[in-house]
C-alpha positions in Angstrom: 1.1 0.8 -20.6 2.6 0.2 -16.9 1.9 -2.4 -14.3 1.9 -2.9 -10.4 2.0 -6.0 -8.7 1.5 -6.3 -5.1 2.3 -9.2 -3.0 3.1 -10.3 0.6 -0.6 -10.0 2.3 -2.2 -13.5 3.9 -3.8 -14.8 6.6 -1.8 -13.8 10.5 -3.0 -13.7 13.6 -3.9 -10.4 15.7 -1.1 -9.1 16.4 1.4 -10.7 14.1 3.3 -8.8 11.3 3.0 -8.4 7.6 5.2 -6.7 4.8 3.3 -5.8 0.8 5.2 -4.7 -1.8 4.1 -3.5 -4.8 7.1 -3.5 -7.8 5.5 -0.6 -10.9 6.5 -2.3 -14.2 5.9 -1.1 -17.8 6.9 2.5 -19.4 7.6 4.6 -16.1 7.5 7.9 -16.1 8.0 10.5 -13.1 6.4 8.9 -10.4 5.4 11.0 -7.4 3.6 9.4 -5.1 3.9 6.1 -4.2 0.3 4.8 -1.3 -1.3 2.2 -0.2 -4.9 2.3 0.2 -7.4 -0.9 1.6 -10.8 -1.6 1.6 -12.7 -4.0 3.6 -16.1 -6.4 2.6 -18.9 -3.5 2.3 -16.5 -0.6 2.5 -15.9 1.8 0.9 -11.9 2.2 -0.2 -10.1 4.2 1.9 -6.3 5.5 2.2 -4.0 3.8 3.8 -0.8 5.2 3.6 1.7 7.6 1.2 4.6 8.6 -0.1 5.5 11.0 -2.3 9.1 11.5 -3.8 10.2 14.4 -0.8 9.8 11.1 1.8 7.3 13.2 4.1 4.7 10.4 4.6 1.1 10.0 5.5 -0.5 7.9 7.5 -5.1 7.3 8.4 -5.2 7.4 11.7 -6.0 3.4 12.5 -2.5 2.7 11.0 -0.5 5.3 13.2 2.1 3.6 15.0 1.5 0.2 13.7 2.4 0.9 9.9 5.4 2.2 8.5 5.1 3.2 4.4 8.3 3.4 2.8 10.1 3.6 -0.9 13.0 2.3 -3.3 12.3 4.5 -6.7 15.7 2.7 -7.9 12.9 -0.4 -7.9 9.9 1.5 -8.9 8.9 0.0 -5.5 6.8 0.4 -2.5 6.5 -0.7 0.9 4.2 -1.1 4.0 5.1 -2.6 7.0 2.3 -3.2 9.0 2.9 -4.8 13.3 1.1 -5.5 15.4 -2.7 -6.2 12.8 -5.7 -6.4 14.4 -8.8 -8.0 12.8 -10.7 -4.6 11.3 -7.2 -4.6 9.5 -8.6 -7.1 7.2 -8.8 -5.6 4.1 -7.9 -6.4 -0.1 -4.9 -3.8 -0.1 -4.6 -1.6 -3.3 -1.4 -0.4 -4.1 -1.6 3.2 -6.1 1.5 5.4 -7.9 1.1 9.6 -9.2 2.7 11.2 -11.1 3.2 14.6 -10.8 -0.3 16.7 -10.1 -1.8 13.1 -10.5 -2.6 13.7 -14.4 -1.8 9.7 -14.6 -2.9 7.5 -11.7 -2.4 3.8 -12.0 -4.0 0.2 -9.4 -2.3 -2.8 -8.8 -4.8 -5.3 -9.1 -5.0 -6.0 -4.7 -3.8 -8.9 -2.3 -6.2 -9.8 0.1 -4.8 -9.6 4.1 -6.6 -11.3 6.7 -5.7 -11.1 10.0 -7.7 -13.5 12.3 -6.6 -16.2 15.3 
C-alpha cells in the first residue's frame, strides 16, 4: 500500500511564499510522473505542475514564473515552491504519483493553502 503525505500548507499573505512537500511511503515501485493539483472551493480539481522522471516540467499557465516543482527520487518526494502567491491560489493542494503509462496513480489527502490579508 502506497501512502502520500503532503505538508507545508497554511495561511500566507498575498505576495508571500510557501513550500509544499509530498513524501511517499509503502511498497513503491517505479514512479514516473510526480505532480501537484489543486481544488478551489466550488471548482474542479486542476493541474498545477508535473515533473516526470526525465525532469521536463509542465506548469499551468496561471502559475508559470511563480511556482517551481522539483523532485528527489531517492526520497520519493516532490516539492512545490510557490512564490508571489495570490488570493486565487487559495485551494487544497494534492500531490499525485503515477507509474509508467499511468498503470497506477496515487493521491495524497491534500493540504490547504490560504492566501489572504
